[in-house]
CHARMM internal coordinates of N, CA and C (Angstrom, degrees):
IC EDIT
DIST 1 N 1 CA 1.4453
DIST 1 CA 1 C 1.5244
ANGL 1 N 1 CA 1 C 108.08
DIST 1 C 2 N 1.3082
ANGL 1 CA 1 C 2 N 117.70
DIHE 1 N 1 CA 1 C 2 N 131.51
DIST 2 N 2 CA 1.4587
ANGL 1 C 2 N 2 CA 123.07
DIHE 1 CA 1 C 2 N 2 CA 179.77
DIST 2 CA 2 C 1.5224
ANGL 2 N 2 CA 2 C 109.16
DIHE 1 C 2 N 2 CA 2 C -117.75
DIST 2 C 3 N 1.3151
ANGL 2 CA 2 C 3 N 115.78
DIHE 2 N 2 CA 2 C 3 N 130.49
DIST 3 N 3 CA 1.4631
ANGL 2 C 3 N 3 CA 120.69
DIHE 2 CA 2 C 3 N 3 CA 178.15
DIST 3 CA 3 C 1.5201
ANGL 3 N 3 CA 3 C 108.91
DIHE 2 C 3 N 3 CA 3 C -114.50
DIST 3 C 4 N 1.2937
ANGL 3 CA 3 C 4 N 115.78
DIHE 3 N 3 CA 3 C 4 N 139.79
DIST 4 N 4 CA 1.4601
ANGL 3 C 4 N 4 CA 120.72
DIHE 3 CA 3 C 4 N 4 CA 176.59
DIST 4 CA 4 C 1.5168
ANGL 4 N 4 CA 4 C 108.81
DIHE 3 C 4 N 4 CA 4 C -113.97
DIST 4 C 5 N 1.3224
ANGL 4 CA 4 C 5 N 115.12
DIHE 4 N 4 CA 4 C 5 N 140.95
DIST 5 N 5 CA 1.4564
ANGL 4 C 5 N 5 CA 120.49
DIHE 4 CA 4 C 5 N 5 CA 179.25
DIST 5 CA 5 C 1.5164
ANGL 5 N 5 CA 5 C 107.82
DIHE 4 C 5 N 5 CA 5 C -133.70
DIST 5 C 6 N 1.2986
ANGL 5 CA 5 C 6 N 116.67
DIHE 5 N 5 CA 5 C 6 N 129.45
DIST 6 N 6 CA 1.4559
ANGL 5 C 6 N 6 CA 122.08
DIHE 5 CA 5 C 6 N 6 CA 177.09
DIST 6 CA 6 C 1.5171
ANGL 6 N 6 CA 6 C 107.72
DIHE 5 C 6 N 6 CA 6 C -117.89
DIST 6 C 7 N 1.3326
ANGL 6 CA 6 C 7 N 115.82
DIHE 6 N 6 CA 6 C 7 N 116.81
DIST 7 N 7 CA 1.4609
ANGL 6 C 7 N 7 CA 120.50
DIHE 6 CA 6 C 7 N 7 CA 178.89
DIST 7 CA 7 C 1.5206
ANGL 7 N 7 CA 7 C 109.24
DIHE 6 C 7 N 7 CA 7 C -78.86
DIST 7 C 8 N 1.3023
ANGL 7 CA 7 C 8 N 116.02
DIHE 7 N 7 CA 7 C 8 N 136.89
DIST 8 N 8 CA 1.4568
ANGL 7 C 8 N 8 CA 119.88
DIHE 7 CA 7 C 8 N 8 CA 176.44
DIST 8 CA 8 C 1.5226
ANGL 8 N 8 CA 8 C 108.99
DIHE 7 C 8 N 8 CA 8 C -143.80
DIST 8 C 9 N 1.2982
ANGL 8 CA 8 C 9 N 114.83
DIHE 8 N 8 CA 8 C 9 N 152.41
DIST 9 N 9 CA 1.4518
ANGL 8 C 9 N 9 CA 120.92
DIHE 8 CA 8 C 9 N 9 CA 177.98
DIST 9 CA 9 C 1.5121
ANGL 9 N 9 CA 9 C 108.37
DIHE 8 C 9 N 9 CA 9 C -120.73
DIST 9 C 10 N 1.3070
ANGL 9 CA 9 C 10 N 115.74
DIHE 9 N 9 CA 9 C 10 N 126.91
DIST 10 N 10 CA 1.4542
ANGL 9 C 10 N 10 CA 119.85
DIHE 9 CA 9 C 10 N 10 CA 178.16
DIST 10 CA 10 C 1.5234
ANGL 10 N 10 CA 10 C 108.15
DIHE 9 C 10 N 10 CA 10 C -92.20
DIST 10 C 11 N 1.3072
ANGL 10 CA 10 C 11 N 116.67
DIHE 10 N 10 CA 10 C 11 N 119.51
DIST 11 N 11 CA 1.4553
ANGL 10 C 11 N 11 CA 121.81
DIHE 10 CA 10 C 11 N 11 CA -178.39
DIST 11 CA 11 C 1.5209
ANGL 11 N 11 CA 11 C 110.49
DIHE 10 C 11 N 11 CA 11 C -83.51
DIST 11 C 12 N 1.3321
ANGL 11 CA 11 C 12 N 117.25
DIHE 11 N 11 CA 11 C 12 N 147.05
DIST 12 N 12 CA 1.4624
ANGL 11 C 12 N 12 CA 119.36
DIHE 11 CA 11 C 12 N 12 CA 176.71
DIST 12 CA 12 C 1.5281
ANGL 12 N 12 CA 12 C 110.31
DIHE 11 C 12 N 12 CA 12 C -69.72
DIST 12 C 13 N 1.3017
ANGL 12 CA 12 C 13 N 116.31
DIHE 12 N 12 CA 12 C 13 N 162.62
DIST 13 N 13 CA 1.4613
ANGL 12 C 13 N 13 CA 121.19
DIHE 12 CA 12 C 13 N 13 CA 177.75
DIST 13 CA 13 C 1.5280
ANGL 13 N 13 CA 13 C 109.87
DIHE 12 C 13 N 13 CA 13 C -64.21
DIST 13 C 14 N 1.3197
ANGL 13 CA 13 C 14 N 116.89
DIHE 13 N 13 CA 13 C 14 N 150.07
DIST 14 N 14 CA 1.4622
ANGL 13 C 14 N 14 CA 121.10
DIHE 13 CA 13 C 14 N 14 CA 177.76
DIST 14 CA 14 C 1.5239
ANGL 14 N 14 CA 14 C 108.88
DIHE 13 C 14 N 14 CA 14 C -58.65
DIST 14 C 15 N 1.3339
ANGL 14 CA 14 C 15 N 115.67
DIHE 14 N 14 CA 14 C 15 N 139.91
DIST 15 N 15 CA 1.4610
ANGL 14 C 15 N 15 CA 120.58
DIHE 14 CA 14 C 15 N 15 CA -179.68
DIST 15 CA 15 C 1.5111
ANGL 15 N 15 CA 15 C 110.49
DIHE 14 C 15 N 15 CA 15 C 155.03
DIST 15 C 16 N 1.3143
ANGL 15 CA 15 C 16 N 116.22
DIHE 15 N 15 CA 15 C 16 N -176.43
DIST 16 N 16 CA 1.4579
ANGL 15 C 16 N 16 CA 122.81
DIHE 15 CA 15 C 16 N 16 CA 179.96
DIST 16 CA 16 C 1.5214
ANGL 16 N 16 CA 16 C 109.09
DIHE 15 C 16 N 16 CA 16 C -107.00
DIST 16 C 17 N 1.3195
ANGL 16 CA 16 C 17 N 116.60
DIHE 16 N 16 CA 16 C 17 N 130.02
DIST 17 N 17 CA 1.4594
ANGL 16 C 17 N 17 CA 123.11
DIHE 16 CA 16 C 17 N 17 CA -178.90
DIST 17 CA 17 C 1.5218
ANGL 17 N 17 CA 17 C 108.86
DIHE 16 C 17 N 17 CA 17 C -121.15
DIST 17 C 18 N 1.3309
ANGL 17 CA 17 C 18 N 116.82
DIHE 17 N 17 CA 17 C 18 N 133.54
DIST 18 N 18 CA 1.4636
ANGL 17 C 18 N 18 CA 120.85
DIHE 17 CA 17 C 18 N 18 CA 176.50
DIST 18 CA 18 C 1.5196
ANGL 18 N 18 CA 18 C 109.94
DIHE 17 C 18 N 18 CA 18 C -84.94
DIST 18 C 19 N 1.3285
ANGL 18 CA 18 C 19 N 116.16
DIHE 18 N 18 CA 18 C 19 N 144.95
DIST 19 N 19 CA 1.4658
ANGL 18 C 19 N 19 CA 122.36
DIHE 18 CA 18 C 19 N 19 CA 176.11
DIST 19 CA 19 C 1.5215
ANGL 19 N 19 CA 19 C 107.33
DIHE 18 C 19 N 19 CA 19 C -89.99
DIST 19 C 20 N 1.3180
ANGL 19 CA 19 C 20 N 117.17
DIHE 19 N 19 CA 19 C 20 N 132.90
DIST 20 N 20 CA 1.4667
ANGL 19 C 20 N 20 CA 122.70
DIHE 19 CA 19 C 20 N 20 CA -179.78
DIST 20 CA 20 C 1.5309
ANGL 20 N 20 CA 20 C 108.11
DIHE 19 C 20 N 20 CA 20 C -81.02
DIST 20 C 21 N 1.3466
ANGL 20 CA 20 C 21 N 118.74
DIHE 20 N 20 CA 20 C 21 N 107.64
DIST 21 N 21 CA 1.4654
ANGL 20 C 21 N 21 CA 121.04
DIHE 20 CA 20 C 21 N 21 CA -173.87
DIST 21 CA 21 C 1.5276
ANGL 21 N 21 CA 21 C 115.10
DIHE 20 C 21 N 21 CA 21 C -61.04
DIST 21 C 22 N 1.3191
ANGL 21 CA 21 C 22 N 118.21
DIHE 21 N 21 CA 21 C 22 N -35.37
DIST 22 N 22 CA 1.4619
ANGL 21 C 22 N 22 CA 120.41
DIHE 21 CA 21 C 22 N 22 CA -177.22
DIST 22 CA 22 C 1.5293
ANGL 22 N 22 CA 22 C 112.46
DIHE 21 C 22 N 22 CA 22 C -70.58
DIST 22 C 23 N 1.3173
ANGL 22 CA 22 C 23 N 117.35
DIHE 22 N 22 CA 22 C 23 N -15.73
DIST 23 N 23 CA 1.4625
ANGL 22 C 23 N 23 CA 119.96
DIHE 22 CA 22 C 23 N 23 CA -177.52
DIST 23 CA 23 C 1.5297
ANGL 23 N 23 CA 23 C 112.71
DIHE 22 C 23 N 23 CA 23 C -118.20
DIST 23 C 24 N 1.3415
ANGL 23 CA 23 C 24 N 117.20
DIHE 23 N 23 CA 23 C 24 N 14.24
DIST 24 N 24 CA 1.4583
ANGL 23 C 24 N 24 CA 119.47
DIHE 23 CA 23 C 24 N 24 CA -172.91
DIST 24 CA 24 C 1.5226
ANGL 24 N 24 CA 24 C 111.86
DIHE 23 C 24 N 24 CA 24 C -131.85
DIST 24 C 25 N 1.3089
ANGL 24 CA 24 C 25 N 115.69
DIHE 24 N 24 CA 24 C 25 N 145.92
DIST 25 N 25 CA 1.4605
ANGL 24 C 25 N 25 CA 122.50
DIHE 24 CA 24 C 25 N 25 CA 175.63
DIST 25 CA 25 C 1.5300
ANGL 25 N 25 CA 25 C 109.18
DIHE 24 C 25 N 25 CA 25 C -140.97
DIST 25 C 26 N 1.3331
ANGL 25 CA 25 C 26 N 114.67
DIHE 25 N 25 CA 25 C 26 N 163.79
DIST 26 N 26 CA 1.4615
ANGL 25 C 26 N 26 CA 121.49
DIHE 25 CA 25 C 26 N 26 CA 173.36
DIST 26 CA 26 C 1.5245
ANGL 26 N 26 CA 26 C 106.56
DIHE 25 C 26 N 26 CA 26 C -117.22
DIST 26 C 27 N 1.3210
ANGL 26 CA 26 C 27 N 116.86
DIHE 26 N 26 CA 26 C 27 N 129.36
DIST 27 N 27 CA 1.4583
ANGL 26 C 27 N 27 CA 121.46
DIHE 26 CA 26 C 27 N 27 CA 178.10
DIST 27 CA 27 C 1.5250
ANGL 27 N 27 CA 27 C 109.06
DIHE 26 C 27 N 27 CA 27 C -105.81
DIST 27 C 28 N 1.3212
ANGL 27 CA 27 C 28 N 115.90
DIHE 27 N 27 CA 27 C 28 N 139.14
DIST 28 N 28 CA 1.4626
ANGL 27 C 28 N 28 CA 122.54
DIHE 27 CA 27 C 28 N 28 CA -177.16
DIST 28 CA 28 C 1.5223
ANGL 28 N 28 CA 28 C 109.25
DIHE 27 C 28 N 28 CA 28 C -125.61
DIST 28 C 29 N 1.3121
ANGL 28 CA 28 C 29 N 115.45
DIHE 28 N 28 CA 28 C 29 N 141.35
DIST 29 N 29 CA 1.4635
ANGL 28 C 29 N 29 CA 120.73
DIHE 28 CA 28 C 29 N 29 CA 175.19
DIST 29 CA 29 C 1.5182
ANGL 29 N 29 CA 29 C 107.03
DIHE 28 C 29 N 29 CA 29 C -138.21
DIST 29 C 30 N 1.3150
ANGL 29 CA 29 C 30 N 116.76
DIHE 29 N 29 CA 29 C 30 N 125.01
DIST 30 N 30 CA 1.4604
ANGL 29 C 30 N 30 CA 121.33
DIHE 29 CA 29 C 30 N 30 CA -179.38
DIST 30 CA 30 C 1.5151
ANGL 30 N 30 CA 30 C 110.63
DIHE 29 C 30 N 30 CA 30 C -152.24
DIST 30 C 31 N 1.3012
ANGL 30 CA 30 C 31 N 115.88
DIHE 30 N 30 CA 30 C 31 N -178.96
DIST 31 N 31 CA 1.4621
ANGL 30 C 31 N 31 CA 122.28
DIHE 30 CA 30 C 31 N 31 CA 179.22
DIST 31 CA 31 C 1.5179
ANGL 31 N 31 CA 31 C 110.32
DIHE 30 C 31 N 31 CA 31 C -96.19
DIST 31 C 32 N 1.3243
ANGL 31 CA 31 C 32 N 116.07
DIHE 31 N 31 CA 31 C 32 N 147.03
DIST 32 N 32 CA 1.4481
ANGL 31 C 32 N 32 CA 122.99
DIHE 31 CA 31 C 32 N 32 CA 174.72
DIST 32 CA 32 C 1.5186
ANGL 32 N 32 CA 32 C 108.97
DIHE 31 C 32 N 32 CA 32 C -61.37
DIST 32 C 33 N 1.3074
ANGL 32 CA 32 C 33 N 117.71
DIHE 32 N 32 CA 32 C 33 N 160.69
DIST 33 N 33 CA 1.4585
ANGL 32 C 33 N 33 CA 122.94
DIHE 32 CA 32 C 33 N 33 CA -175.88
DIST 33 CA 33 C 1.5305
ANGL 33 N 33 CA 33 C 113.49
DIHE 32 C 33 N 33 CA 33 C -48.75
DIST 33 C 34 N 1.3032
ANGL 33 CA 33 C 34 N 117.48
DIHE 33 N 33 CA 33 C 34 N -38.58
DIST 34 N 34 CA 1.4617
ANGL 33 C 34 N 34 CA 120.70
DIHE 33 CA 33 C 34 N 34 CA -179.08
DIST 34 CA 34 C 1.5262
ANGL 34 N 34 CA 34 C 112.37
DIHE 33 C 34 N 34 CA 34 C -92.53
DIST 34 C 35 N 1.3119
ANGL 34 CA 34 C 35 N 117.54
DIHE 34 N 34 CA 34 C 35 N 1.08
DIST 35 N 35 CA 1.4491
ANGL 34 C 35 N 35 CA 121.87
DIHE 34 CA 34 C 35 N 35 CA 177.26
DIST 35 CA 35 C 1.5148
ANGL 35 N 35 CA 35 C 114.45
DIHE 34 C 35 N 35 CA 35 C 76.33
DIST 35 C 36 N 1.3274
ANGL 35 CA 35 C 36 N 117.83
DIHE 35 N 35 CA 35 C 36 N 10.93
DIST 36 N 36 CA 1.4625
ANGL 35 C 36 N 36 CA 120.79
DIHE 35 CA 35 C 36 N 36 CA -176.52
DIST 36 CA 36 C 1.5204
ANGL 36 N 36 CA 36 C 113.45
DIHE 35 C 36 N 36 CA 36 C -86.92
DIST 36 C 37 N 1.2937
ANGL 36 CA 36 C 37 N 117.36
DIHE 36 N 36 CA 36 C 37 N -26.82
DIST 37 N 37 CA 1.4610
ANGL 36 C 37 N 37 CA 119.31
DIHE 36 CA 36 C 37 N 37 CA -176.96
DIST 37 CA 37 C 1.5154
ANGL 37 N 37 CA 37 C 111.74
DIHE 36 C 37 N 37 CA 37 C -136.74
DIST 37 C 38 N 1.3151
ANGL 37 CA 37 C 38 N 115.54
DIHE 37 N 37 CA 37 C 38 N 161.35
DIST 38 N 38 CA 1.4550
ANGL 37 C 38 N 38 CA 122.50
DIHE 37 CA 37 C 38 N 38 CA 178.62
DIST 38 CA 38 C 1.5209
ANGL 38 N 38 CA 38 C 108.89
DIHE 37 C 38 N 38 CA 38 C -93.93
DIST 38 C 39 N 1.3217
ANGL 38 CA 38 C 39 N 116.24
DIHE 38 N 38 CA 38 C 39 N 138.96
DIST 39 N 39 CA 1.4544
ANGL 38 C 39 N 39 CA 122.22
DIHE 38 CA 38 C 39 N 39 CA 177.39
DIST 39 CA 39 C 1.5262
ANGL 39 N 39 CA 39 C 108.02
DIHE 38 C 39 N 39 CA 39 C -116.51
DIST 39 C 40 N 1.3184
ANGL 39 CA 39 C 40 N 116.76
DIHE 39 N 39 CA 39 C 40 N 129.05
DIST 40 N 40 CA 1.4599
ANGL 39 C 40 N 40 CA 122.99
DIHE 39 CA 39 C 40 N 40 CA 175.98
DIST 40 CA 40 C 1.5213
ANGL 40 N 40 CA 40 C 107.93
DIHE 39 C 40 N 40 CA 40 C -117.69
DIST 40 C 41 N 1.3115
ANGL 40 CA 40 C 41 N 117.71
DIHE 40 N 40 CA 40 C 41 N 142.04
DIST 41 N 41 CA 1.4573
ANGL 40 C 41 N 41 CA 120.81
DIHE 40 CA 40 C 41 N 41 CA 177.27
DIST 41 CA 41 C 1.5253
ANGL 41 N 41 CA 41 C 108.89
DIHE 40 C 41 N 41 CA 41 C -151.26
DIST 41 C 42 N 1.3292
ANGL 41 CA 41 C 42 N 115.31
DIHE 41 N 41 CA 41 C 42 N 154.22
DIST 42 N 42 CA 1.4574
ANGL 41 C 42 N 42 CA 121.92
DIHE 41 CA 41 C 42 N 42 CA 176.40
DIST 42 CA 42 C 1.5245
ANGL 42 N 42 CA 42 C 107.63
DIHE 41 C 42 N 42 CA 42 C -126.26
DIST 42 C 43 N 1.3262
ANGL 42 CA 42 C 43 N 116.80
DIHE 42 N 42 CA 42 C 43 N 132.13
DIST 43 N 43 CA 1.4563
ANGL 42 C 43 N 43 CA 122.68
DIHE 42 CA 42 C 43 N 43 CA -177.90
DIST 43 CA 43 C 1.5289
ANGL 43 N 43 CA 43 C 109.77
DIHE 42 C 43 N 43 CA 43 C -119.54
DIST 43 C 44 N 1.3378
ANGL 43 CA 43 C 44 N 115.99
DIHE 43 N 43 CA 43 C 44 N 149.23
DIST 44 N 44 CA 1.4654
ANGL 43 C 44 N 44 CA 121.29
DIHE 43 CA 43 C 44 N 44 CA 174.38
DIST 44 CA 44 C 1.5207
ANGL 44 N 44 CA 44 C 109.32
DIHE 43 C 44 N 44 CA 44 C -77.40
DIST 44 C 45 N 1.3071
ANGL 44 CA 44 C 45 N 116.89
DIHE 44 N 44 CA 44 C 45 N 142.68
DIST 45 N 45 CA 1.4566
ANGL 44 C 45 N 45 CA 121.92
DIHE 44 CA 44 C 45 N 45 CA 173.41
DIST 45 CA 45 C 1.5259
ANGL 45 N 45 CA 45 C 107.70
DIHE 44 C 45 N 45 CA 45 C -89.45
DIST 45 C 46 N 1.3328
ANGL 45 CA 45 C 46 N 116.63
DIHE 45 N 45 CA 45 C 46 N 127.51
DIST 46 N 46 CA 1.4608
ANGL 45 C 46 N 46 CA 122.15
DIHE 45 CA 45 C 46 N 46 CA 177.61
DIST 46 CA 46 C 1.5267
ANGL 46 N 46 CA 46 C 109.80
DIHE 45 C 46 N 46 CA 46 C -84.67
DIST 46 C 47 N 1.3181
ANGL 46 CA 46 C 47 N 115.92
DIHE 46 N 46 CA 46 C 47 N -44.48
DIST 47 N 47 CA 1.4616
ANGL 46 C 47 N 47 CA 121.33
DIHE 46 CA 46 C 47 N 47 CA 177.18
DIST 47 CA 47 C 1.5194
ANGL 47 N 47 CA 47 C 108.85
DIHE 46 C 47 N 47 CA 47 C -159.21
DIST 47 C 48 N 1.3105
ANGL 47 CA 47 C 48 N 116.28
DIHE 47 N 47 CA 47 C 48 N 160.97
DIST 48 N 48 CA 1.4559
ANGL 47 C 48 N 48 CA 118.75
DIHE 47 CA 47 C 48 N 48 CA 177.98
DIST 48 CA 48 C 1.5099
ANGL 48 N 48 CA 48 C 112.24
DIHE 47 C 48 N 48 CA 48 C 179.08
DIST 48 C 49 N 1.3263
ANGL 48 CA 48 C 49 N 113.52
DIHE 48 N 48 CA 48 C 49 N 164.59
DIST 49 N 49 CA 1.4569
ANGL 48 C 49 N 49 CA 119.28
DIHE 48 CA 48 C 49 N 49 CA 177.20
DIST 49 CA 49 C 1.5186
ANGL 49 N 49 CA 49 C 109.92
DIHE 48 C 49 N 49 CA 49 C -148.42
DIST 49 C 50 N 1.3167
ANGL 49 CA 49 C 50 N 113.93
DIHE 49 N 49 CA 49 C 50 N 154.33
DIST 50 N 50 CA 1.4596
ANGL 49 C 50 N 50 CA 122.50
DIHE 49 CA 49 C 50 N 50 CA 176.84
DIST 50 CA 50 C 1.5203
ANGL 50 N 50 CA 50 C 106.67
DIHE 49 C 50 N 50 CA 50 C -117.34
DIST 50 C 51 N 1.3142
ANGL 50 CA 50 C 51 N 116.32
DIHE 50 N 50 CA 50 C 51 N 124.76
DIST 51 N 51 CA 1.4561
ANGL 50 C 51 N 51 CA 121.44
DIHE 50 CA 50 C 51 N 51 CA 176.78
DIST 51 CA 51 C 1.5151
ANGL 51 N 51 CA 51 C 107.98
DIHE 50 C 51 N 51 CA 51 C -105.00
DIST 51 C 52 N 1.3245
ANGL 51 CA 51 C 52 N 116.48
DIHE 51 N 51 CA 51 C 52 N 109.74
DIST 52 N 52 CA 1.4598
ANGL 51 C 52 N 52 CA 121.84
DIHE 51 CA 51 C 52 N 52 CA 177.28
DIST 52 CA 52 C 1.5215
ANGL 52 N 52 CA 52 C 106.58
DIHE 51 C 52 N 52 CA 52 C -93.11
DIST 52 C 53 N 1.3403
ANGL 52 CA 52 C 53 N 115.81
DIHE 52 N 52 CA 52 C 53 N 114.26
DIST 53 N 53 CA 1.4577
ANGL 52 C 53 N 53 CA 121.46
DIHE 52 CA 52 C 53 N 53 CA -177.93
DIST 53 CA 53 C 1.5252
ANGL 53 N 53 CA 53 C 110.08
DIHE 52 C 53 N 53 CA 53 C -88.55
DIST 53 C 54 N 1.3292
ANGL 53 CA 53 C 54 N 115.59
DIHE 53 N 53 CA 53 C 54 N 161.18
DIST 54 N 54 CA 1.4668
ANGL 53 C 54 N 54 CA 119.96
DIHE 53 CA 53 C 54 N 54 CA 176.10
DIST 54 CA 54 C 1.5274
ANGL 54 N 54 CA 54 C 110.02
DIHE 53 C 54 N 54 CA 54 C -57.87
DIST 54 C 55 N 1.3282
ANGL 54 CA 54 C 55 N 115.96
DIHE 54 N 54 CA 54 C 55 N -40.64
DIST 55 N 55 CA 1.4615
ANGL 54 C 55 N 55 CA 120.90
DIHE 54 CA 54 C 55 N 55 CA 173.50
DIST 55 CA 55 C 1.5254
ANGL 55 N 55 CA 55 C 105.16
DIHE 54 C 55 N 55 CA 55 C -96.49
DIST 55 C 56 N 1.3202
ANGL 55 CA 55 C 56 N 117.73
DIHE 55 N 55 CA 55 C 56 N 106.49
DIST 56 N 56 CA 1.4689
ANGL 55 C 56 N 56 CA 121.86
DIHE 55 CA 55 C 56 N 56 CA -169.72
DIST 56 CA 56 C 1.5192
ANGL 56 N 56 CA 56 C 113.88
DIHE 55 C 56 N 56 CA 56 C -56.84
DIST 56 C 57 N 1.3178
ANGL 56 CA 56 C 57 N 119.13
DIHE 56 N 56 CA 56 C 57 N -26.33
DIST 57 N 57 CA 1.4689
ANGL 56 C 57 N 57 CA 120.58
DIHE 56 CA 56 C 57 N 57 CA 178.76
DIST 57 CA 57 C 1.5207
ANGL 57 N 57 CA 57 C 111.87
DIHE 56 C 57 N 57 CA 57 C -69.27
DIST 57 C 58 N 1.3205
ANGL 57 CA 57 C 58 N 118.46
DIHE 57 N 57 CA 57 C 58 N -12.19
DIST 58 N 58 CA 1.4656
ANGL 57 C 58 N 58 CA 122.68
DIHE 57 CA 57 C 58 N 58 CA 177.04
DIST 58 CA 58 C 1.5302
ANGL 58 N 58 CA 58 C 112.01
DIHE 57 C 58 N 58 CA 58 C -97.59
DIST 58 C 59 N 1.3096
ANGL 58 CA 58 C 59 N 118.50
DIHE 58 N 58 CA 58 C 59 N 5.06
DIST 59 N 59 CA 1.4605
ANGL 58 C 59 N 59 CA 122.64
DIHE 58 CA 58 C 59 N 59 CA 179.75
DIST 59 CA 59 C 1.5254
ANGL 59 N 59 CA 59 C 110.29
DIHE 58 C 59 N 59 CA 59 C -69.61
DIST 59 C 60 N 1.3454
ANGL 59 CA 59 C 60 N 116.61
DIHE 59 N 59 CA 59 C 60 N 151.90
DIST 60 N 60 CA 1.4643
ANGL 59 C 60 N 60 CA 121.15
DIHE 59 CA 59 C 60 N 60 CA -179.18
DIST 60 CA 60 C 1.5219
ANGL 60 N 60 CA 60 C 110.77
DIHE 59 C 60 N 60 CA 60 C -137.51
DIST 60 C 61 N 1.3335
ANGL 60 CA 60 C 61 N 114.95
DIHE 60 N 60 CA 60 C 61 N 159.10
DIST 61 N 61 CA 1.4650
ANGL 60 C 61 N 61 CA 122.85
DIHE 60 CA 60 C 61 N 61 CA 173.64
DIST 61 CA 61 C 1.5155
ANGL 61 N 61 CA 61 C 106.81
DIHE 60 C 61 N 61 CA 61 C -129.79
DIST 61 C 62 N 1.3451
ANGL 61 CA 61 C 62 N 116.62
DIHE 61 N 61 CA 61 C 62 N 131.58
DIST 62 N 62 CA 1.4578
ANGL 61 C 62 N 62 CA 122.07
DIHE 61 CA 61 C 62 N 62 CA 177.98
DIST 62 CA 62 C 1.5183
ANGL 62 N 62 CA 62 C 107.83
DIHE 61 C 62 N 62 CA 62 C -128.09
DIST 62 C 63 N 1.3490
ANGL 62 CA 62 C 63 N 117.18
DIHE 62 N 62 CA 62 C 63 N 128.06
DIST 63 N 63 CA 1.4624
ANGL 62 C 63 N 63 CA 120.54
DIHE 62 CA 62 C 63 N 63 CA 178.35
DIST 63 CA 63 C 1.5223
ANGL 63 N 63 CA 63 C 110.49
DIHE 62 C 63 N 63 CA 63 C -137.40
DIST 63 C 64 N 1.3221
ANGL 63 CA 63 C 64 N 115.58
DIHE 63 N 63 CA 63 C 64 N 151.69
DIST 64 N 64 CA 1.4593
ANGL 63 C 64 N 64 CA 123.27
DIHE 63 CA 63 C 64 N 64 CA 168.20
DIST 64 CA 64 C 1.5114
ANGL 64 N 64 CA 64 C 105.93
DIHE 63 C 64 N 64 CA 64 C -112.59
DIST 64 C 65 N 1.3404
ANGL 64 CA 64 C 65 N 116.41
DIHE 64 N 64 CA 64 C 65 N 133.56
DIST 65 N 65 CA 1.4665
ANGL 64 C 65 N 65 CA 119.73
DIHE 64 CA 64 C 65 N 65 CA -177.99
DIST 65 CA 65 C 1.5166
ANGL 65 N 65 CA 65 C 110.60
DIHE 64 C 65 N 65 CA 65 C -116.55
DIST 65 C 66 N 1.3154
ANGL 65 CA 65 C 66 N 115.80
DIHE 65 N 65 CA 65 C 66 N 158.69
DIST 66 N 66 CA 1.4546
ANGL 65 C 66 N 66 CA 123.41
DIHE 65 CA 65 C 66 N 66 CA 171.90
DIST 66 CA 66 C 1.5213
ANGL 66 N 66 CA 66 C 105.88
DIHE 65 C 66 N 66 CA 66 C -83.13
DIST 66 C 67 N 1.3386
ANGL 66 CA 66 C 67 N 117.88
DIHE 66 N 66 CA 66 C 67 N 122.36
DIST 67 N 67 CA 1.4639
ANGL 66 C 67 N 67 CA 121.26
DIHE 66 CA 66 C 67 N 67 CA -174.73
DIST 67 CA 67 C 1.5245
ANGL 67 N 67 CA 67 C 113.54
DIHE 66 C 67 N 67 CA 67 C -68.95
DIST 67 C 68 N 1.3348
ANGL 67 CA 67 C 68 N 118.54
DIHE 67 N 67 CA 67 C 68 N -14.92
DIST 68 N 68 CA 1.4613
ANGL 67 C 68 N 68 CA 119.93
DIHE 67 CA 67 C 68 N 68 CA 174.26
DIST 68 CA 68 C 1.5210
ANGL 68 N 68 CA 68 C 108.25
DIHE 67 C 68 N 68 CA 68 C -70.38
DIST 68 C 69 N 1.3133
ANGL 68 CA 68 C 69 N 116.46
DIHE 68 N 68 CA 68 C 69 N 130.10
DIST 69 N 69 CA 1.4583
ANGL 68 C 69 N 69 CA 120.90
DIHE 68 CA 68 C 69 N 69 CA -178.81
DIST 69 CA 69 C 1.5234
ANGL 69 N 69 CA 69 C 108.82
DIHE 68 C 69 N 69 CA 69 C -72.23
DIST 69 C 70 N 1.3322
ANGL 69 CA 69 C 70 N 115.52
DIHE 69 N 69 CA 69 C 70 N 128.28
DIST 70 N 70 CA 1.4612
ANGL 69 C 70 N 70 CA 121.14
DIHE 69 CA 69 C 70 N 70 CA 178.97
DIST 70 CA 70 C 1.5137
ANGL 70 N 70 CA 70 C 110.57
DIHE 69 C 70 N 70 CA 70 C -74.58
DIST 70 C 71 N 1.3402
ANGL 70 CA 70 C 71 N 117.16
DIHE 70 N 70 CA 70 C 71 N -48.64
DIST 71 N 71 CA 1.4608
ANGL 70 C 71 N 71 CA 122.51
DIHE 70 CA 70 C 71 N 71 CA -179.48
DIST 71 CA 71 C 1.5264
ANGL 71 N 71 CA 71 C 109.14
DIHE 70 C 71 N 71 CA 71 C -139.06
DIST 71 C 72 N 1.3211
ANGL 71 CA 71 C 72 N 118.76
DIHE 71 N 71 CA 71 C 72 N 90.10
DIST 72 N 72 CA 1.4663
ANGL 71 C 72 N 72 CA 119.02
DIHE 71 CA 71 C 72 N 72 CA 177.61
DIST 72 CA 72 C 1.5212
ANGL 72 N 72 CA 72 C 109.91
DIHE 71 C 72 N 72 CA 72 C -73.74
DIST 72 C 73 N 1.3029
ANGL 72 CA 72 C 73 N 116.45
DIHE 72 N 72 CA 72 C 73 N 140.21
DIST 73 N 73 CA 1.4618
ANGL 72 C 73 N 73 CA 121.87
DIHE 72 CA 72 C 73 N 73 CA 178.00
DIST 73 CA 73 C 1.5253
ANGL 73 N 73 CA 73 C 108.17
DIHE 72 C 73 N 73 CA 73 C -138.88
DIST 73 C 74 N 1.3113
ANGL 73 CA 73 C 74 N 116.87
DIHE 73 N 73 CA 73 C 74 N 109.06
DIST 74 N 74 CA 1.4690
ANGL 73 C 74 N 74 CA 120.84
DIHE 73 CA 73 C 74 N 74 CA -179.33
DIST 74 CA 74 C 1.5135
ANGL 74 N 74 CA 74 C 109.03
DIHE 73 C 74 N 74 CA 74 C -111.92
END
COOR INIT
IC SEED 1 N 1 CA 1 C
IC BUILD
């Protein structure tokens, strides 16, 4: 028996969507100043929006974050 599976992603309709701050975070991963260790952090989103353009490659995301780290992980 052979099964075929085709993955597809359904894109939302073109328009502007607000990000729900109480249910959203931004996660960051980078290198320490000297490049010796990895730094991970999670920040709260204060506000934001997603602009889905007719041509999806022109879509944008804009967010404002709370600079206090929600969950620092070093």
